[in-house]
Each structure stands twice: as C-alpha cells, then as structure tokens.
C-alpha positions as CSV (number, residue, x, y, z in Angstrom):
1,X,114.3,-105.9,99.0
2,X,115.5,-105.4,95.5
3,X,113.9,-102.0,95.0
4,X,112.3,-103.0,91.7
5,X,109.6,-100.5,90.8
6,X,108.1,-98.6,88.0
7,X,110.0,-99.3,84.8
8,X,112.8,-101.0,86.8
9,X,113.5,-97.8,88.8
10,X,114.9,-98.0,92.3
11,X,112.4,-96.9,94.9
12,X,113.3,-94.4,97.7
13,X,110.9,-94.5,100.6
14,X,110.7,-91.2,102.4
15,X,109.6,-92.1,105.9
16,X,109.7,-89.9,109.0
17,X,107.4,-91.9,111.3
18,X,103.8,-90.9,112.2
19,X,104.0,-87.3,111.1
20,X,106.2,-86.2,108.3
21,X,107.6,-82.6,108.6
22,X,106.7,-79.9,106.0
23,X,110.3,-79.8,104.8
24,X,109.6,-83.2,103.2
25,X,108.2,-81.1,100.3
26,X,111.7,-79.7,99.7
27,X,113.3,-83.1,100.0
28,X,111.0,-84.4,97.4
29,X,111.6,-81.4,95.1
30,X,115.4,-81.7,95.3
31,X,115.4,-85.5,95.0
32,X,113.2,-85.4,91.8
33,X,115.6,-82.9,90.3
34,X,118.9,-84.4,91.4
35,X,118.0,-88.1,91.1
36,X,115.3,-88.5,88.4
37,X,116.1,-92.2,88.1
38,X,114.4,-92.8,91.5
39,X,110.7,-93.6,92.1
40,X,109.7,-91.9,95.3
41,X,107.2,-93.2,97.9
42,X,106.4,-90.5,100.5
43,X,104.7,-91.5,103.7
44,X,103.1,-88.4,105.2
45,X,101.5,-90.1,108.2
46,X,99.1,-87.7,109.9
47,X,100.4,-84.6,108.1
48,X,97.3,-84.1,105.9
49,X,98.5,-80.7,104.7
50,X,101.8,-82.1,103.4
51,X,99.9,-85.0,101.9
52,X,97.5,-82.7,100.0
53,X,100.4,-80.4,98.7
54,X,102.5,-83.4,97.6
55,X,99.5,-84.9,95.8
56,X,98.8,-81.6,94.0
57,X,102.4,-80.9,93.0
58,X,104.2,-84.2,92.7
59,X,101.8,-87.2,92.6
60,X,102.2,-89.5,89.7
61,X,103.8,-92.8,88.7
62,X,107.2,-91.7,89.9
63,X,106.0,-90.1,93.2
64,X,103.5,-92.1,95.2
65,X,102.0,-90.1,98.1
66,X,100.5,-91.9,101.1
67,X,98.8,-90.7,104.3
68,X,98.2,-92.8,107.4
69,X,98.9,-96.5,106.6
70,X,98.4,-99.8,108.3
71,X,101.6,-101.5,109.5
72,X,101.2,-104.1,106.8
73,X,101.2,-101.4,104.1
74,X,104.3,-99.8,105.6
75,X,106.0,-103.2,105.5
76,X,105.0,-103.5,101.8
77,X,106.7,-100.2,101.0
78,X,109.8,-101.1,103.0
79,X,110.0,-104.5,101.2
80,X,110.0,-102.8,97.8
81,X,112.4,-100.0,98.7
82,X,116.0,-99.7,97.7
83,X,116.6,-97.1,100.4
84,X,114.8,-95.3,103.2
85,X,115.2,-91.6,103.7
86,X,114.2,-90.0,107.0
87,X,115.1,-88.9,110.5
88,X,117.1,-91.3,112.6
89,X,114.2,-92.3,114.9
90,X,114.8,-95.7,116.6
91,X,111.5,-97.2,115.2
92,X,111.9,-96.2,111.6
93,X,115.6,-97.2,111.5
94,X,114.8,-100.6,113.2
95,X,112.0,-101.3,110.7
96,X,114.4,-100.5,107.7
97,X,117.0,-102.7,109.3
98,X,114.7,-105.7,109.7
99,X,113.7,-105.3,106.1
100,X,117.4,-105.1,105.1
101,X,117.0,-101.7,103.5
102,X,119.8,-99.1,103.8
103,X,118.8,-96.0,105.8
104,X,119.8,-92.4,104.7
105,X,119.6,-89.7,107.3
106,X,121.3,-86.4,108.3
107,X,123.3,-85.1,111.2
108,X,122.4,-81.7,112.5
109,X,122.2,-79.7,115.7
110,X,118.5,-80.4,116.2
111,X,118.9,-84.2,116.6
112,X,117.3,-85.5,119.7
113,X,119.5,-87.5,122.2
114,X,117.9,-90.9,121.3
115,X,118.4,-90.1,117.6
116,X,122.1,-89.2,118.2
117,X,122.7,-92.8,119.5
118,X,120.9,-94.1,116.4
119,X,123.2,-92.1,114.2
120,X,126.2,-93.6,115.9
121,X,124.7,-97.1,115.4
122,X,124.0,-96.5,111.7
123,X,127.6,-95.4,111.2
124,X,129.2,-98.1,113.3
125,X,127.2,-100.9,111.8
126,X,127.4,-99.6,108.2
127,X,123.7,-100.1,107.6
128,X,123.1,-96.7,106.1
129,X,124.7,-93.4,105.3
130,X,124.6,-90.0,107.0
131,X,124.6,-86.9,104.8
132,X,124.9,-83.3,105.9
133,X,121.4,-82.3,104.5
134,X,118.6,-84.5,103.2
135,X,117.6,-81.7,100.8
136,X,121.0,-82.1,99.0
137,X,121.7,-85.8,98.4
138,X,125.1,-86.8,97.1
139,X,125.2,-87.6,93.4
140,X,126.5,-91.1,94.1
141,X,123.7,-91.9,96.5
142,X,122.8,-95.3,95.0
143,X,126.4,-96.4,94.9
144,X,127.0,-95.4,98.5
145,X,123.9,-97.3,99.7
146,X,125.0,-100.4,97.8
147,X,127.9,-100.7,100.1
148,X,125.5,-101.1,103.1
149,X,123.9,-104.3,101.7
150,X,126.5,-106.7,103.2
151,X,126.2,-105.1,106.6
152,X,122.4,-105.4,106.5
153,X,122.5,-109.0,105.6
154,X,124.7,-109.7,108.6
155,X,122.2,-108.1,111.0
156,X,120.4,-110.5,113.3
157,X,117.6,-108.5,114.9
158,X,116.0,-110.9,117.3
159,X,114.4,-108.5,119.7
160,X,110.9,-109.6,119.0
161,X,111.7,-113.2,119.9
162,X,113.6,-112.1,123.0
163,X,110.7,-110.0,124.2
164,X,108.3,-112.9,123.6
165,X,110.6,-115.2,125.6
166,X,110.5,-112.8,128.5
167,X,106.8,-112.6,128.4
168,X,106.5,-116.4,128.4
169,X,108.8,-116.5,131.4
170,X,106.7,-113.9,133.2
171,X,103.5,-115.8,132.4
172,X,105.0,-119.1,133.6
173,X,105.9,-117.5,137.0
174,X,102.2,-116.4,137.6
175,X,100.8,-117.9,140.8
176,X,104.1,-118.3,142.6
177,X,104.9,-116.2,145.7
178,X,106.2,-112.7,144.8
179,X,109.8,-113.3,145.9
180,X,110.0,-116.4,143.8
181,X,108.5,-114.7,140.8
182,X,111.3,-112.1,140.8
183,X,114.1,-114.6,141.1
184,X,112.6,-116.8,138.3
185,X,112.2,-113.8,136.1
186,X,115.8,-112.6,136.7
187,X,117.0,-116.1,135.9
188,X,114.9,-116.4,132.8
189,X,116.2,-113.0,131.5
190,X,119.8,-113.9,132.4
191,X,119.4,-117.1,130.3
192,X,118.4,-115.3,127.2
193,X,121.1,-114.8,124.6
194,X,120.8,-111.0,124.3
195,X,123.7,-109.4,122.8
C-alpha cells in the first residue's frame, strides 16, 4: 500500500466500521485545513445523514465519500491508503494491519474495554499512532506514520488460516463418538502454531 492517489497525494482512509459517527464531519474539516496535501476517502457506512452532508460540503477529487460498501471495495480503499484514521475497533484495526497500513486513533475516556486492549496492542506493536484527539492531528502526521511501516511489514497475521485449520479438524472428527471428537479437536487445536 503506497498510498498513491490523485496527483500523487497520500490517501487517508477515514473508517469507523459500519456506522461512522457524526463527528466525522469535524475530523474531515480539520484534516482538510491542517493537512491539505492528503486525499481523504471517508467511509460513512450506514450513516446516510453523514454521507449526504459530506457529499454536499466536501465531495470532490480530494475528498471521496462512500456509503455502505462491499468488502471488496473496502479492501481496495485499504490497499490504496497511506494511513487509516478511526476508532480502535478490533475489526477495523485488524483489516488495516493485514493490508500493512498504519492506523491512527485516539485515546479518550469513552473507549470501550475491547478497544482499550486494541490501543495497547497498536502502541506495543508500533503499527500505528495514538493521538489525543482525531479532530486535531499532529502537523508531522505523515512522518510519524512512516515509522510504523517496518513494524507492519513484520506482522504475520495468520488467524484466517488457523481458523480454517480448526474447522477442517472439526469436520474430520464428524461421525466419531462424542468423547473421541472432543479429544481429537483438543489435540488438533493444540498442534496449531498459534502465537
């Protein structure tokens, strides 16, 4: 993901999952003012009110606004992004990591417990940066995310393969007596290199 976009500009993907909050409007306004070198792609998900407002006020070659998208289209946006900005939801952060794109998020008191552990993971792995407020990005944003590239290249997210191996194991146990099934499944899972 080299982030090549309109006129060679880096692309920032603003992605909060299936329903972007209304404060996304302020994030876009501030980013356009503070980082005019960025092309923004804003995924609104099911928030049609936000989508309509963004289209009316900001849509253009440097601010692409999208509503609900297929997984394939989300992947295309991730592949062309230089950075992803959003809440530290496990799904969004994992998708960015698999695509080797640094994640930018914030830490505040309203963070949900599962998101707090994601924040710690982002920080400990060096795969993104945590800012005090997404509406006020640091002026050296692109420099700071550049330092995340090496950590992202070292990530080896194999969960999809591990899950499929567990499913194959479960399927191969089908038909045996119930006690044997459980022991075989336990052994199969124990043999996986999860770590």
